[in-house]
C-alpha positions as CSV (number, residue, x, y, z in Angstrom):
1,X,-17.3,-8.6,1.3
2,X,-17.7,-5.2,0.2
3,X,-14.5,-3.2,0.2
4,X,-16.2,-0.1,1.3
5,X,-17.0,-2.0,4.6
6,X,-13.5,-2.9,5.3
7,X,-12.5,0.8,4.5
8,X,-15.3,1.8,7.5
9,X,-13.7,-0.5,10.0
10,X,-10.1,0.8,9.2
11,X,-11.3,4.4,9.5
12,X,-12.8,3.2,12.9
13,X,-9.7,1.9,14.1
14,X,-8.0,5.1,13.1
15,X,-10.1,6.9,15.2
16,X,-9.9,4.6,18.2
17,X,-6.0,5.1,18.2
18,X,-6.3,8.7,18.1
19,X,-9.2,9.0,21.1
20,X,-7.5,6.1,23.2
21,X,-3.6,6.2,22.6
22,X,-2.8,6.6,26.2
23,X,-5.0,3.6,27.2
24,X,-3.5,1.6,24.5
25,X,0.2,2.4,24.1
26,X,2.4,-0.1,26.0
27,X,-0.2,-2.4,26.7
28,X,-0.3,-5.7,24.2
29,X,-3.5,-7.2,25.4
30,X,-5.6,-3.9,25.1
31,X,-3.9,-3.1,21.4
32,X,-5.0,-6.9,20.6
33,X,-8.9,-6.4,22.0
34,X,-9.3,-3.1,20.6
35,X,-7.3,-2.7,17.2
36,X,-6.0,-6.2,16.2
37,X,-9.0,-8.6,16.9
38,X,-11.6,-6.2,15.2
39,X,-9.3,-6.3,11.9
40,X,-8.9,-9.8,11.9
41,X,-12.7,-10.3,12.4
42,X,-13.4,-8.0,9.3
43,X,-11.0,-10.1,7.2
44,X,-12.8,-13.1,8.2
45,X,-11.1,-14.6,11.2
46,X,-13.3,-15.5,14.1
47,X,-10.7,-15.0,16.7
48,X,-13.0,-16.7,19.2
49,X,-13.2,-20.0,17.0
50,X,-10.0,-22.1,17.6
51,X,-10.9,-23.7,14.0
52,X,-10.2,-20.1,12.3
53,X,-7.6,-18.6,14.8
54,X,-5.4,-20.4,17.2
55,X,-4.3,-18.1,20.0
56,X,-0.9,-18.6,21.9
57,X,0.2,-21.0,19.0
58,X,3.1,-23.2,20.0
59,X,6.3,-23.3,18.2
60,X,8.7,-25.6,20.2
61,X,9.8,-23.5,23.3
62,X,8.0,-20.3,22.0
63,X,4.4,-19.1,21.4
64,X,3.2,-16.9,18.4
65,X,0.1,-14.6,19.4
66,X,-2.3,-15.8,16.4
67,X,-2.0,-18.7,14.0
68,X,-4.8,-18.4,11.2
69,X,-5.8,-21.9,10.6
70,X,-6.9,-23.8,7.2
71,X,-7.5,-27.2,7.1
72,X,-6.6,-27.7,10.7
73,X,-3.2,-26.3,10.1
74,X,-1.8,-23.1,10.0
75,X,-1.6,-20.8,7.0
76,X,-0.1,-17.7,8.8
77,X,1.3,-16.5,11.9
78,X,0.6,-13.0,13.4
79,X,3.0,-11.7,16.1
80,X,1.3,-8.6,17.8
81,X,2.9,-5.8,19.9
82,X,1.7,-3.0,21.7
83,X,0.4,0.0,20.3
84,X,3.5,2.6,19.8
85,X,5.9,0.0,19.9
86,X,8.2,0.3,17.1
87,X,8.5,-2.8,14.4
88,X,12.2,-2.9,13.9
89,X,14.5,-5.7,12.3
90,X,14.8,-7.2,15.6
91,X,11.2,-7.8,15.8
92,X,10.7,-8.7,12.4
93,X,13.5,-11.5,12.4
94,X,12.0,-12.9,15.5
95,X,8.4,-13.5,13.9
96,X,10.3,-14.8,10.8
97,X,12.3,-17.4,13.0
98,X,8.9,-18.5,14.4
99,X,7.2,-18.7,11.1
100,X,10.4,-20.6,9.4
101,X,10.5,-23.0,12.5
102,X,7.2,-24.1,11.9
103,X,7.0,-24.3,8.2
104,X,4.6,-21.4,8.0
105,X,4.8,-19.5,4.9
106,X,3.3,-16.2,5.8
107,X,4.2,-14.1,8.7
108,X,2.4,-10.7,9.8
109,X,3.7,-8.3,12.5
110,X,1.7,-5.3,14.1
111,X,1.0,-3.1,16.8
112,X,-2.3,-2.3,15.7
113,X,-1.4,0.4,14.0
114,X,1.4,-0.6,11.5
115,X,1.1,-3.9,9.5
116,X,3.5,-5.9,7.5
117,X,3.1,-9.4,6.0
118,X,5.9,-11.2,4.8
119,X,6.7,-14.5,2.5
120,X,8.8,-16.5,4.7
121,X,10.3,-18.8,2.3
122,X,10.9,-16.7,-0.8
123,X,14.4,-16.4,-1.7
124,X,15.1,-12.8,-1.9
125,X,15.8,-9.8,0.2
126,X,13.3,-8.8,3.2
127,X,12.1,-5.8,1.1
128,X,11.3,-7.9,-2.0
129,X,9.4,-10.7,0.2
130,X,6.9,-8.1,1.7
131,X,3.4,-8.5,0.7
132,X,1.7,-5.8,2.6
133,X,2.9,-2.7,4.5
134,X,0.6,0.1,5.7
135,X,-0.1,2.3,8.6
136,X,-3.7,3.1,9.5
137,X,-3.0,6.3,10.8
138,X,-0.8,7.8,8.1
139,X,-2.1,6.2,4.9
140,X,-5.3,6.5,3.1
141,X,-8.3,4.2,4.5
142,X,-9.0,2.6,0.9
143,X,-5.3,2.0,0.4
144,X,-4.9,0.2,3.6
145,X,-7.9,-1.6,2.8
146,X,-6.6,-2.9,-0.6
147,X,-3.4,-4.1,1.0
148,X,-5.2,-5.7,4.0
149,X,-6.7,-8.0,1.7
150,X,-3.5,-10.1,1.6
151,X,-4.9,-11.1,4.9
152,X,-8.5,-11.8,3.9
153,X,-9.4,-15.4,4.7
154,X,-10.2,-16.7,1.1
155,X,-7.3,-15.1,-0.1
156,X,-5.0,-16.9,2.2
157,X,-7.2,-20.3,1.9
158,X,-7.2,-20.4,-1.6
159,X,-3.3,-21.9,-1.6
160,X,-2.1,-19.2,-4.2
161,X,0.3,-16.5,-2.7
162,X,-1.7,-13.4,-1.3
163,X,-1.4,-10.5,-3.7
164,X,-0.7,-7.1,-2.9
165,X,-4.1,-5.1,-3.4
166,X,-5.9,-8.2,-4.3
167,X,-9.5,-7.5,-5.8
168,X,-12.5,-7.9,-3.2
169,X,-15.5,-10.0,-4.4
170,X,-17.7,-7.3,-4.0
171,X,-17.1,-3.6,-4.5
172,X,-20.0,-1.5,-3.4
173,X,-21.1,1.3,-6.0
174,X,-20.6,4.1,-2.7
175,X,-16.8,4.2,-3.3
176,X,-17.4,4.6,-7.1
177,X,-19.9,7.6,-6.7
178,X,-16.9,9.2,-4.1
179,X,-14.6,9.6,-6.5
180,X,-14.0,13.0,-7.2
181,X,-14.7,14.0,-11.0
182,X,-11.6,15.1,-12.9
183,X,-10.9,18.6,-12.1
184,X,-11.3,21.5,-14.4
185,X,-8.2,22.9,-16.0
186,X,-6.9,26.0,-14.3
187,X,-5.0,28.8,-15.5
188,X,-1.8,27.4,-14.4
189,X,-2.5,24.1,-16.2
190,X,-1.4,23.1,-19.6
191,X,-4.1,23.2,-22.3
192,X,-2.3,21.0,-25.3
193,X,-4.3,18.6,-26.6
194,X,-2.8,15.2,-26.6
195,X,-3.0,12.9,-29.6
196,X,-6.5,11.6,-30.3
197,X,-5.2,8.5,-32.0
198,X,-7.9,5.6,-31.0
199,X,-5.4,3.6,-29.2
200,X,-4.5,6.3,-26.8
201,X,-6.6,6.7,-23.7
202,X,-6.7,9.2,-20.8
203,X,-4.2,8.9,-17.8
204,X,-7.1,8.5,-15.5
205,X,-8.4,5.0,-17.3
206,X,-5.2,3.0,-17.0
207,X,-5.7,0.3,-14.6
208,X,-4.4,-3.4,-13.8
209,X,-0.8,-4.5,-15.3
210,X,1.0,-1.9,-17.4
211,X,3.1,-4.5,-19.3
212,X,4.4,-2.8,-22.2
213,X,3.0,0.5,-22.7
214,X,3.7,4.5,-23.6
215,X,2.9,7.9,-22.2
216,X,2.6,11.0,-23.8
217,X,2.8,14.6,-21.9
218,X,1.7,17.7,-23.7
219,X,4.2,18.8,-26.5
220,X,6.2,15.7,-25.5
221,X,7.2,12.6,-27.4
222,X,5.9,9.3,-26.3
223,X,8.3,7.4,-23.9
224,X,7.8,3.9,-22.8
225,X,6.7,2.5,-19.4
226,X,6.4,-1.0,-18.3
227,X,5.6,-0.9,-14.4
228,X,3.8,1.6,-12.3
229,X,6.8,2.9,-10.6
230,X,8.1,3.7,-14.3
231,X,4.8,5.6,-14.5
232,X,5.7,7.6,-11.4
233,X,9.2,7.8,-12.7
234,X,8.1,9.3,-15.8
235,X,6.0,11.8,-14.6
236,X,8.5,13.1,-12.5
237,X,11.1,13.3,-15.4
238,X,8.6,15.3,-17.3
239,X,7.9,17.6,-14.4
240,X,11.5,18.1,-14.3
241,X,12.5,18.6,-17.7
242,X,9.7,21.0,-18.2
243,X,11.0,23.2,-15.1
244,X,7.9,22.5,-12.9
245,X,9.6,20.5,-10.3
246,X,13.4,21.1,-9.0
247,X,15.1,20.5,-5.7
248,X,13.4,23.4,-4.2
249,X,9.9,22.0,-4.2
250,X,11.4,18.8,-2.0
251,X,10.5,17.0,0.2
252,X,7.0,16.5,-1.6
253,X,4.3,14.7,0.0
254,X,0.5,14.0,-0.5
255,X,-1.7,15.1,2.5
256,X,-0.5,14.5,6.0
257,X,1.4,11.6,5.2
258,X,4.9,11.4,6.7
259,X,6.1,9.3,3.9
260,X,7.8,11.4,1.4
261,X,7.0,10.7,-2.4
262,X,9.8,12.8,-3.8
263,X,13.2,13.9,-2.0
264,X,16.4,14.9,-2.8
265,X,17.4,11.9,-0.5
266,X,16.0,8.7,-0.1
267,X,14.9,9.0,3.4
268,X,11.5,9.8,4.9
269,X,10.8,12.6,7.9
270,X,11.3,9.7,10.4
271,X,14.8,9.0,9.0
272,X,13.8,5.5,7.6
273,X,15.2,4.9,4.3
274,X,12.6,4.4,1.5
275,X,11.9,0.7,1.1
276,X,11.8,0.6,-2.4
277,X,13.2,3.4,-4.4
278,X,13.7,5.2,-7.9
279,X,16.4,8.0,-8.9
280,X,15.3,10.6,-11.5
281,X,18.0,12.8,-11.9
282,X,19.2,14.3,-8.2
283,X,15.7,13.1,-7.0
284,X,14.8,10.2,-5.1
285,X,11.2,8.6,-5.7
286,X,9.3,6.4,-3.2
287,X,7.9,3.4,-5.2
288,X,6.7,1.1,-2.4
289,X,3.0,1.9,-3.3
290,X,0.6,-0.5,-4.8
291,X,-0.7,0.5,-8.0
292,X,-4.0,2.6,-7.0
293,X,-1.6,4.4,-4.7
294,X,0.8,5.6,-7.5
295,X,-2.0,6.5,-9.8
296,X,-3.6,8.7,-7.6
297,X,-0.1,10.6,-6.5
298,X,1.0,10.8,-10.3
299,X,-2.4,12.6,-11.0
300,X,-1.8,14.5,-7.7
301,X,1.4,15.7,-8.9
302,X,0.5,16.7,-12.2
303,X,-2.2,18.8,-10.7
304,X,-0.1,20.3,-8.2
305,X,2.7,21.4,-10.5
306,X,0.0,22.7,-13.0
307,X,-0.6,20.3,-15.7
308,X,-3.9,19.0,-16.4
309,X,-4.4,15.1,-16.1
310,X,-6.4,15.1,-18.9
311,X,-3.8,16.2,-21.4
312,X,-1.8,13.2,-20.4
313,X,-2.5,10.2,-22.5
314,X,-1.3,6.4,-22.3
315,X,-1.6,3.4,-24.6
316,X,-1.0,0.0,-23.2
317,X,0.1,-1.8,-26.6
318,X,-2.3,-4.5,-25.4
319,X,-2.8,-7.2,-28.3
């Protein structure tokens, strides 16, 4: 499966939501037919084949909307709601109880726009059990596609826990060609050259697990980072320390997203608290993002506040 194919399907579903919202909102059957079933089909689940998907799967006295099947038993359940219906804690706990009662390890809750997948039996707070969390109409289609792969049939059928932002079998070159070239430094951007040591690489080249790494900003000493949220925190810390970013610039959000990236309080525009957060001085960072999202946002932040990302270097300290 090419990731770009999934991204195109997601883009189509976004258009359907925008074009047919009055027709879909409040109608679960329509939402399933127009939005949820096509997404499942794109991820390898044939809703018309009971060997692949059982509809209205019985769990004691209740029925769950979809049971994704593997070796003639459910791998995951999906509870569907009508477009526009809020997916609050009550809805989540209801779906979790269904899965828990049936001994099914993974549960997904969706209203066709917002999708969330949870590991049922993990001993941890709910926020740490979330494997997939995206909204088609608010998040970048490519980022949505990466997260949606948590529901990809070969991913679930592997017997291993679905991975956040799993890598697909095939990645078409079209996406690579569509990646924008690094911008030329503007008159506002730092021009200081970073260290030219052979073990340092440009920030744009950072991929995979960070592990034990260092980051070097212009005219600054290297600092340690161990996770992708650490990377975001270090970029914000540098921008604050150099006077480029302050509370006056908040809230900060990328594009049309309703999710704030940096704010003076850990709440989005809709009043929802940041699922995962990190504090830098008086600022709060929203860190519930996959690595690709964090990478794109730190590059955007640097550019937005006048720092050329090409002048920022990282060293992964890999043996």
